[in-house]
N, C-alpha and C positions, 0 to 999 in steps of 0.2 A: 432521470427522475427529478431533475432540477426543479425546485419549487413545489414538489409533491408534498402533500401534508403527511403528518405522522400516521394518519388513518390508513395510509398505504403501506405502513411499516410491515404489516403482516405479509403482504405479497413479497416483500424483499427477504424476510427472515424465515418464511414458512419451511424451507428445506434445511435449515440449520439444526444442529443437535439441540435437544431441549434445554440444557443449561445456557447455551448461547442465546436462544430465543428469549428465555426468561430474563436474562441480564439486559439484553437490548430493549425489551419491552419496558423494563424498569427504568433505564437511564435516558431513554429518548422521550422528551416531553411532548404531549399532544401539540400539533401545530408546527413542530420543528421541521424546517425544510430538509428533504433528503437529497443529498448531492450524489451525482454519478461519478465524480472524479475527485481524487485526492492526490496531493503531491507530498512526498515524504523525503526528508533529507536525513542521511545517517552517516556515521563514521565509526570506525572500529578497526578490527584486525581480521584478515582473511588469509587462509592457508593456501599459498601457491608455491608448493615446495616448502618454503619457509614461511613463517608468519609475517605478513606485511600490513602496514597501516593502509587504510583506504578511506575515501569519502565517496558517497553515492547519492544519487537522486533517483527516486522511483515515482513514476506517474501511474496510478492505478485507476482504471475506468471500468465500471461494471456495465454490462457483462463482457465487454470486449477483451480485457486482459490488462497487461502492464508492460512498461518499459523500465528497465533497470540499467542505469548508466553509472559506472564506477570509475574512479581514478585511483591508481595505486603506484607506488614508487618501486622501480626496479633499478638497482644500482643508483645512478645519478639521473635517470630519465623518468619521466612521468608517462604512464601508460593509461589510455582511456579505453574502457571496455563498454561496449554497447551492443546488445544482441541485434541481429538483423530483424527488421520489422516485417 
């Protein structure tokens, strides 16, 4: 939907719960381009037996899905986790 106008917003949000539809209709200004892909960077703790710090990058593409790639420390090594595509 790259470059689609906010007039197409209804087609994107029509199947969402009513509170989500109301909020998105309120915060997305008319004429705002709707993008299909977002890249999110995060960091925090994940429980892998014990709680471990991690950093991750997620690429989300509508409607195809997402890839989540994380790096976390195990002892003195760095482990990279990325699901098979």
